[in-house]
N, C-alpha and C positions, 0 to 999 in steps of 0.2 A: 456648579456651586452646590454647597451642602448647607443644611440647617444648623443654626447655633442659637444659644440663648433660650430664654423662655422657661416656664416652669413645667411645661408638658402636661399640665392638668387642666380640666375644664375651667374656663374663665380666666386662665392664665394668659400672659402676653404671648402673642403669636411668635413662633420661632423665626429668627432671621436666617438668611442664607449667607454662608461664607463666600465672599466674592474674590476674584482675582486681585482686586484693589486692596482687600483686607490683607491678603498674603503679601502683596508688594509693600504695604505700609509696615507690617511686622518685620519683614526681611530687610527693609531699607533699600529697596530697589524699585525699578519702574515696573508697571504692569506688563510692558513688552518683554522684559526679562523673565517674568513669571511665565508668560506665554511660551517663550523659547524653551524654558526648562520643562514645561508641561508637554511640549511636543517633541522632546528629545533632541532639540537642535544642538549641534556640536559646538556652535560658536559662543559658548558660555564657559568662563574660567571655572575650574573645579571648586574653588573656595566659595564663589558666588552661588554655584549650583547647590552645594551642601547647605548654604544659608537659606536658600529658597525652599529646599526640600524639608529642612527643619521647621520652617514656618508653616508649611503645608501640614506636617504631622501635628504640630501644636494646635492648629486651628481645625484639624479634621477635614481639610480641603481635599476634594477629589475633582480632577478635571472633568468637564462635561464632554465625554467622548462623542455623544450623539450630535451635540451642537458643532463640535469640531469637524465631524464627518460631513455634516451638511454644508459647512463653510468651505471645506476643501474638496468635497466630492469624492472622498475616499474613506472607507470604513475599516480598513486594516483587518478584513475578515475574508477568508477563502471558504467557499462552500464545497462540500464533498458529497456526491451522490453515489450510492452503490446498491447492489442488489443482494448482497449477502455478507454478513460479518462472520459466518460460521467457518469459512475456509481459512486455513493458515495464511495463504497468500494475501487475501483481502485484509485480514485483521492486522497483519504485520505491515502492509502497505499503508493503511490508515495511520498506524502508530508512527511510521516514518514520516508521513506527510505532516502530522501534527507536530512532531519534534522539529522538523525543518521550518515549518511555518512560525513556530514560537521563536526560533533562533533569528528569524527575520522580523520579529515584532508583530506577527499576525496571529490571530486566533482562527480556529476552524469551526464551521457549522456543519453538522452531519445529518443527512436525510437518507435513511434506508428506504428502498422500494421493495415491497413484497412480490408484486407481479410485474415483470418488466414489459410493459406495453407503451406504445406511443403516448397515450393519454396520461399514464402515470409519470412518465419521464417529463412531459411538458408541465404536469402539475407540480413536480418537484422543482422545476426551474422557476415556476411562478412563485412558489413558496420561498425559494432562494431570493427572488427579487423583493419580496415583502420583508425578508430578514436583512436586506441590505448587505450583500456581499460584493466584493470587487471582482471576483473570478470564481469559476467553478471547475473542480476536478471530478471527472466521472470515471469511476471504476466499473467498467462495463462487464468484464469477465466472459460473458456469454455472447454468442453470435447474434447480435442484433444490428449494431452499426454496420457490420460487414455485409449483411443481407439487405440493408436499406429498410429494415422493419422500423427502426427508430431514427428519426432525424432530429438533431439538436437545433435549438433556436438560433437563427443567424444574428450576428452582431454582438454575441456574448463572448467574453474572455473564457475560453474553454481549453482544458487539457484532458485527454482521454488516456486511461490506463488499461492495458490488457485488451487490445482490440487490433483489428486489421484494417482500420479505416484511415490510414495515413494519407490516402489520396484526397481526403476531405477535411481532416482534422489534425491537430497536433497531438501525436500519440507517443507515450513513453511506455516501454515494456522491457522485461527481461528477454534476453535472446533465448527463447524457449527451444527453438530448433537446434541451436548449437549446443545447448546443455544436454539435450537428449542424445545428440550424436556423440558427445564425449562419453556418456554413460555406456552406450552400446559398443562403441569402439574399444573401450576399456575391457569389457567382457570378452570381445572377440580376440583382442590382443593377448588375453590370458590363455587362449586356446580353446574356448568354447565353440562348439560347432554352430550353434545359433543361440538366440536370446528370446525368451518368452516375454510377454508384456502384459501388465495390468494397466488399463487405460484410466483416464479421468472421465467425467461425464461427457457424453457426446455433444452437449450444448456448450461445453467450455472451450473457449478459444485456446487457452494455454494447453489444455489436455489434448486437443486435436492437433496442435502444432507438434507436441511431443510424440504423439503416435505416428504422425506422418514422417517425422525424422527417424524414428525407430525402424519403420518399414523401409525407408530409403537406404539407410546404412546397410541393412541386411541384403537388400536387392543389389546394391552396388558391390557388395562383397561376394555375391553369388551364394549366399546362405539360404537355407530353407526359412520361410516366413510362417511361424506357427500362428494359429488363430488367436487373436487377442482376447483377453478376459476383461470384461467391462466392470469398472469400479465407479465409485461416486465420491472419491476423496477420503472416505471414512476407513478407520482401522477395521471395522466390521466387514466391509466389502473386500479388503485385502485378506482378511482371515478366510472368507469364503473362497477366494481365488486360490489361496494357499492349500486348502483342503483338496481342491481339484488338481492343482499342479503336482501335489505329492504323489498322485496316482500315475503320473507320466514318467516312466523310467528314463526317457530320453531328455527330460528337462534338467539341465545342469546350471542354467543361469536365468535370472528374471530381472527385468527392469520395471520398477513400479513408478507410476507417474507422480507420486508424492511420498513423503516419508511416513505419513500416517498409514497409508495402505501397505507400505513396506513393513511397518510394525506388525500389522495383522498377518502378513506373510510369515514373519519370524515366529509368531505365536503358533500358527497352524503347523509349521514345519517342526517346531519343538515338540508339540503334542503328538505328532505322528512319527517321531523318531528320525526325522530327516535332518541331518547335520548341516549347519551353515558355518563356514563355507565349504566344508569337506565334501558334501554331497551336492549342494546347490548354492551358487553365489547370488547375492541380492544387492541391487543398487536402487536407491531412492532418488527423490528430487525435492529440493527446498533447503536442505541442511538446517532443519529446525534445531533449536538449542539442545533438545533432548537426544538428537540423533547420535551424538558421541557416547551416550550412556545406554543405548540399546544393547541387547545381548545377542550376538556380538555387536560392537560399535559399527554403525552403518556407513558404508561407502555411499556417497550421495553427491548430487549436483548442488553447489552453493549458489543461492540467489542473493544478490546484494540489495536487500529491500531498502536500506538506508539511502543508497544511491538513487534508487527509483524514486523515493520520496523527495530527495533533494532536487532531482531534475524536474519532477512534476511542479514543485513549488517555484523553482526558478523559471520554468516555462510560463507559469501563470503570472509571475511578477514581471517578466519581460513584456508580456502583453499589456499589463496594467500601466507600466511606466511608459511604454511606447504609445499607449492609447490607441492601439490598433488590434486587428483580429489576429488569430493564430495563423502561422504559416503551416500549411499541410506538410506532413512528413512524419516518419517514425524514427524515434531515438531509442536504439537498443542498448540495454545495459548488459555487459558481458557476464558470463557465468564462469565457474571453475569447478573442476572435479576434486572432491575431497576423498581420498582413498583411506579407508579404515579396514577393519578386519572381517567384513562380511563378504569379501570377494577373494577368490583364489583360483588357480587353474582347475580344470575339471578333474573328477576322480579318474584314476587309472592312467 
């Protein structure tokens, strides 16, 4: 209910609250009908719904969502816990989750964790309980669940993103390994003798999976495995790797673990007079919106972040509606290779 009437000045009559009965009286319907409209119930004819909504607007009535949540035991809110918003993957995953949640009539509550420890994770879950959420999506990214360093509270509706803990939790992730395999095979199919690699952070689950797949494809093909260059997802780390790789005359192809590092590679090669793709081919991972406008446009692995977000929210809603815990298992979202002008056969 909301306040109405009164002067709003000291000594004036105390404001009254607009009730559901007030809306029903103005709209000429029952309070039950007003309740159905407030809750989005489909069993109300459109003309009656418009009549009730018009009365709500005229009176300034807003449904009491807190009271409704207590009554029905549902808050229409999904919590999201994550360790970093700085990476492209995490920020786009959060955006996709928020978009899909809104389409389902849910809001999201976001809690970032600076230092990923067991105490901080449990503290975030406690905070989520205080904020009254129906389920929690955890964007883990780094190797914590996998090593058992962090255990999630039992009995909570939970979906985990970007982890290798499918034996204990419901996990949704991009098929990192398959995407990396597509990138490396593309370069080998072009005729390159081997493929150099700029990794993601060693603590990153996604980065580690991509590096493992890069190495496996080279070994399966009987190709030399060059020493990987370690990056941290930033363009700056890709730039540093590019300065080093430009000094290796046998380097004709590079797979960067994300597009931002690939951008740094392109800058370093340009400054040092190394032509892409005439001298060195470059492949990234993510397919960020700007990748098509790099110079040259970047060949990269496309991640379907919208589908990751949809499956995360759907997994959470399935648990909420079934009123049961998550079924362990990993749901992998396929990738695709987007070929642009940064790759070509090797020189000569």
